[in-house]
BAVEXPA-351891 format. One line per 10 residues: number of its first residue (from 0); their letters; for each residue x, y, z of C-alpha. Coordinates in Angstrom, 1 decimal. Layout:
N
NUM	A	X Y Z  ...
This chain:
327
0	MHASQVRSAG	69.8 -77.0 34.1  66.7 -75.6 35.8  63.3 -76.0 34.1  63.1 -72.2 33.5  66.5 -72.3 31.8  65.5 -75.3 29.7  62.3 -73.5 28.6  64.2 -70.3 27.8  66.7 -72.2 25.7  63.9 -74.0 24.0
10	LGLALASAFA	62.1 -70.7 23.1  65.4 -69.3 21.8  65.9 -72.3 19.6  62.3 -72.2 18.4  62.7 -68.6 17.4  65.9 -69.3 15.6  64.2 -72.2 13.7  61.3 -70.0 12.7  63.6 -67.2 11.5  65.8 -69.7 9.5
20	FGGSGVAAKP	62.8 -71.4 7.9  61.1 -68.1 7.2  64.2 -66.9 5.2  64.2 -69.7 2.8  61.8 -68.2 0.3  63.4 -64.8 0.3  66.7 -66.3 -0.6  65.3 -68.8 -3.1  63.2 -66.4 -5.2  66.1 -64.2 -6.4
30	LIQAGLDPLH	67.9 -67.4 -7.6  64.7 -68.4 -9.5  64.4 -65.0 -11.0  68.1 -65.1 -12.0  67.5 -68.1 -14.2  67.4 -71.2 -12.1  64.5 -73.6 -12.4  62.5 -73.9 -9.1  63.2 -77.7 -9.1  66.9 -77.0 -9.5
40	VVWLRVTGAA	66.9 -74.7 -6.5  65.1 -77.4 -4.5  67.6 -80.0 -5.6  70.5 -77.8 -4.6  68.9 -77.1 -1.2  68.1 -80.7 -0.4  71.2 -82.3 -1.8  73.5 -79.8 -0.1  71.7 -80.4 3.3  71.8 -84.1 2.8
50	LVMLPVAWHH	75.6 -84.0 2.3  76.0 -81.9 5.5  73.8 -84.4 7.4  75.6 -87.6 6.1  77.4 -88.2 9.5  74.1 -88.1 11.2  72.7 -90.6 8.7  75.6 -92.9 9.3  75.2 -92.7 13.0  71.5 -93.8 12.7
60	RDLVRRRPAL	72.0 -96.3 9.9  69.9 -98.9 11.8  66.8 -96.9 10.8  67.2 -98.1 7.2  66.4 -101.6 8.5  63.9 -100.7 11.2  61.8 -98.0 9.5  62.3 -98.1 5.7  58.7 -97.0 5.0  58.8 -94.1 7.4
70	LAGFGLLAVA	62.1 -92.8 5.9  60.8 -93.2 2.3  57.5 -91.5 3.1  59.2 -88.7 4.9  61.7 -88.1 2.1  59.0 -88.2 -0.6  56.4 -86.0 1.1  58.0 -83.8 3.8  61.2 -83.1 1.9  60.8 -83.6 -1.9
80	GVQAFYFAAL	57.0 -82.9 -2.1  56.8 -79.9 0.2  59.9 -78.2 -1.0  59.2 -78.8 -4.7  55.7 -77.5 -4.6  56.6 -74.5 -2.3  59.5 -73.3 -4.5  57.5 -73.8 -7.7  54.8 -71.6 -6.1  57.4 -69.0 -5.3
90	SRIPVGVALL	58.1 -68.5 -9.0  54.5 -67.4 -9.5  53.2 -65.8 -6.3  54.6 -63.8 -3.4  56.5 -65.5 -0.7  54.1 -64.6 2.1  51.0 -65.8 0.1  52.7 -69.1 -0.7  53.5 -69.8 2.9  50.1 -68.7 4.2
100	VEYLAPALVL	48.4 -71.1 1.7  50.7 -73.9 3.0  49.4 -73.1 6.5  46.1 -74.7 5.5  47.8 -78.0 6.4  46.3 -78.1 9.9  42.8 -77.8 8.5  43.6 -80.5 6.0  45.0 -82.7 8.7  41.8 -82.4 10.7
110	GWVRFVQRRP	39.9 -83.3 7.5  42.0 -86.5 7.5  41.1 -87.2 11.1  37.4 -86.6 10.7  36.7 -88.2 7.3  39.4 -90.8 6.9  40.1 -91.9 10.4  36.4 -91.2 11.2  37.2 -89.6 14.5  35.1 -86.6 15.8
120	VTRAAALGVV	36.9 -83.3 16.3  36.1 -80.5 18.8  34.1 -77.4 18.0  37.3 -75.4 18.6  39.1 -77.4 15.9  36.2 -76.7 13.5  36.4 -73.0 14.3  40.1 -73.1 13.6  39.4 -74.5 10.1  36.8 -71.9 9.4
130	LAVTGLACVV	39.1 -69.1 10.5  42.0 -70.4 8.4  39.8 -70.8 5.2  38.3 -67.3 5.7  41.7 -65.8 6.2  43.0 -67.5 3.1  40.1 -66.0 1.1  41.2 -62.6 2.3  44.9 -63.3 1.4  44.1 -64.3 -2.2
140	EVWSGLRFDV	41.4 -61.6 -2.5  38.6 -63.8 -3.8  36.3 -60.8 -4.2  38.5 -59.6 -7.1  38.5 -62.9 -8.9  41.7 -64.2 -7.3  44.4 -61.6 -7.5  47.2 -64.1 -7.8  48.2 -66.7 -10.4  45.9 -69.7 -10.0
150	LGLVLALGAA	48.6 -72.2 -10.8  50.8 -70.7 -8.2  48.0 -71.0 -5.6  47.5 -74.7 -6.7  51.2 -75.4 -6.2  51.1 -73.8 -2.8  48.1 -76.0 -1.9  50.1 -79.0 -3.1  52.7 -78.1 -0.5  50.0 -78.1 2.1
160	CCQVGYFVLS	48.8 -81.5 1.0  52.3 -82.9 1.3  52.4 -81.5 4.8  49.3 -83.6 5.6  51.2 -86.7 4.6  54.0 -85.6 6.8  51.8 -85.3 9.8  50.2 -88.7 9.2  53.7 -90.2 9.0  54.9 -88.3 12.0
170	DQGGDEERPA	52.4 -90.1 14.3  54.2 -93.4 13.5  57.6 -92.2 14.5  57.4 -92.9 18.2  55.0 -95.8 18.4  57.5 -98.6 19.1  59.8 -99.6 21.9  62.7 -97.9 20.2  61.2 -94.8 18.6  62.8 -93.4 15.5
180	DPLGVIAYGL	65.3 -90.6 16.3  64.1 -87.3 14.8  67.6 -86.3 13.6  68.0 -89.7 11.9  64.7 -89.3 10.1  65.6 -85.8 8.9  69.0 -87.0 7.6  67.5 -90.0 5.7  64.6 -87.9 4.6  67.0 -85.5 3.0
190	LVGAAVLTVL	68.9 -88.4 1.3  65.7 -89.9 -0.1  64.5 -86.5 -1.2  67.8 -85.7 -2.9  67.5 -89.0 -4.8  64.0 -88.4 -5.9  64.7 -84.8 -6.9  67.7 -85.8 -8.9  65.4 -87.8 -11.2  62.8 -85.1 -11.4
200	ARPWGMDWGV	65.1 -82.0 -11.6  67.8 -83.6 -13.8  70.5 -81.2 -12.5  72.9 -82.1 -15.3  70.9 -79.7 -17.5  71.1 -76.9 -15.0  72.7 -73.6 -15.8  75.5 -73.8 -13.3  76.8 -70.4 -14.4  74.0 -68.7 -12.5
210	LTGTADLGGT	75.7 -69.7 -9.2  78.8 -67.8 -10.1  76.9 -64.6 -10.9  74.7 -62.3 -8.9  71.0 -62.1 -8.1  68.7 -59.2 -7.5  67.6 -59.0 -3.8  65.0 -56.2 -3.9  67.3 -53.8 -5.8  70.5 -55.0 -4.1
220	TAPAWLLLGW	73.0 -57.2 -5.8  73.9 -60.4 -3.9  76.2 -63.2 -4.9  74.2 -66.2 -6.0  76.4 -68.6 -4.1  75.9 -66.7 -0.8  72.1 -67.0 -1.2  72.5 -70.7 -1.9  74.7 -71.1 1.2  72.0 -69.5 3.3
230	IVLIATVLAY	69.3 -71.8 1.9  71.4 -75.0 2.6  73.1 -74.2 5.9  70.7 -71.8 7.6  67.2 -72.4 6.1  67.6 -76.2 6.0  70.2 -77.7 8.2  70.2 -75.2 11.1  66.4 -74.8 10.8  65.6 -78.5 11.1
240	VTGVISVRRL	68.1 -79.2 13.9  67.1 -76.2 16.1  63.5 -76.9 15.4  63.8 -80.6 16.6  65.7 -79.6 19.7  63.3 -76.8 20.6  60.3 -79.2 20.4  62.0 -81.6 22.8  62.5 -78.7 25.3  59.0 -77.2 24.9
250	SPQVAGVVAC	55.5 -78.6 24.9  54.1 -79.2 21.4  51.6 -76.4 21.9  54.2 -73.8 22.8  56.4 -74.9 19.9  53.5 -74.7 17.5  52.8 -71.1 18.6  56.4 -70.1 17.9  56.4 -72.0 14.6  53.5 -69.8 13.4
260	LEAVIATVLA	56.0 -66.9 13.5  57.6 -68.4 10.4  54.9 -67.1 8.1  55.1 -63.7 9.8  58.9 -63.6 9.4  58.7 -64.7 5.8  56.1 -62.1 5.0  58.1 -59.3 6.7  61.4 -60.3 5.0  59.7 -60.5 1.6
270	WVLLGEHLSA	58.3 -57.0 2.3  61.6 -55.5 3.3  64.0 -57.4 1.0  61.9 -58.1 -2.1  59.3 -55.3 -2.0  56.4 -57.7 -1.9  53.8 -55.6 -0.1  50.5 -57.0 1.1  47.4 -55.0 1.5  45.5 -54.4 4.7
280	PQLAGGTLVL	42.9 -57.0 4.0  45.6 -59.5 3.1  47.5 -58.8 6.4  44.2 -59.3 8.3  43.6 -62.5 6.4  47.1 -63.7 7.2  46.4 -63.1 10.8  43.2 -65.2 10.6  45.1 -68.0 8.8  47.7 -68.2 11.6
290	VGAFIAQSTT	45.1 -68.0 14.4  43.1 -70.7 12.7  46.1 -72.8 12.1  47.2 -72.6 15.7  43.7 -73.5 17.0  43.4 -76.4 14.6  46.9 -77.8 15.2  46.7 -77.6 19.0  43.2 -79.2 19.5  42.9 -82.9 20.2
300	PKGGAGPVAG	40.1 -84.8 18.5  37.4 -86.1 20.9  37.4 -89.6 22.2  40.8 -90.6 20.9  43.5 -92.4 22.7  47.1 -91.6 21.9  48.5 -89.1 19.5  46.7 -88.3 16.3  47.7 -86.2 13.3  45.5 -83.3 14.1
310	SDPLPDEDLL	46.8 -82.8 17.6  50.4 -82.0 16.6  51.7 -78.5 16.1  52.0 -77.4 12.5  55.1 -76.3 11.4  56.4 -76.9 7.9  59.6 -78.3 9.0  60.4 -79.8 12.6  60.0 -83.5 13.3  58.7 -86.5 15.1
320	PADRAAP	56.3 -86.9 16.7  55.0 -83.4 16.9  57.4 -81.4 14.8  57.4 -80.0 11.3  58.5 -80.1 7.8  58.8 -76.7 5.7  59.5 -74.8 3.2
């Protein structure tokens, strides 16, 4: 396959991944409004995806011995933490706002690089952080005393913080002679996440009857099981796999740009399907968040050798060493 064909295929896969990830919140929110607890929706998503990825986990079973800490950290933060906080935020604030808050992760990663690793960052990176924070202020409309539920915003920020843990861990995935295979890390991350969420969500107390009924999708009735199927198969399994493959075919910077479309797709879908309209200042602020996130995630800190957390592309959901984790 020629280089141009490889690039075109990579772009197509990256777009598919962004669309799949962007549709997770739109499908999950109706289930939450139908009576399912956000943690139960997360448990269904992660456990269902883990079962689908079991053959992959078996194929990469040597990772359990070689990289147990990486698998545990990825499962706790990139899977259980990000998904639980994000879905809990969805129950209180609009989908687009929750995802835009989560896109503060690149700024937080640069904070880790600057103040924990004590490595200087470029002026462009600092500009990206300023733009992202300014844009977020517009999204939440700070001039009106925070338009949205404060707890919902805190939960979304929790998802962003878990993303930071993911990026820090992701730097360690390829630093040995036999690097950890991204698909294997995803598979075991889902298994670890499912185990943790089983304890937290206690699914034996879930109202399983909701899944046999219907949910309101912006005034349209949709089968609850169909929405769940989308979340598991499309917004999790397909999204992760296509995201990982696309990053391998594209440069991290290009993949990061395409990944930023996830927030745009999620906002548009929430607008069309759920009727969650954003004002002009919020749309402008969202644009600033994405621009700032892209600058922050694609800028390498000064004077460093080798990969660092802040130099990888954001996404909420691809994988090692420069991929993402998402909602």
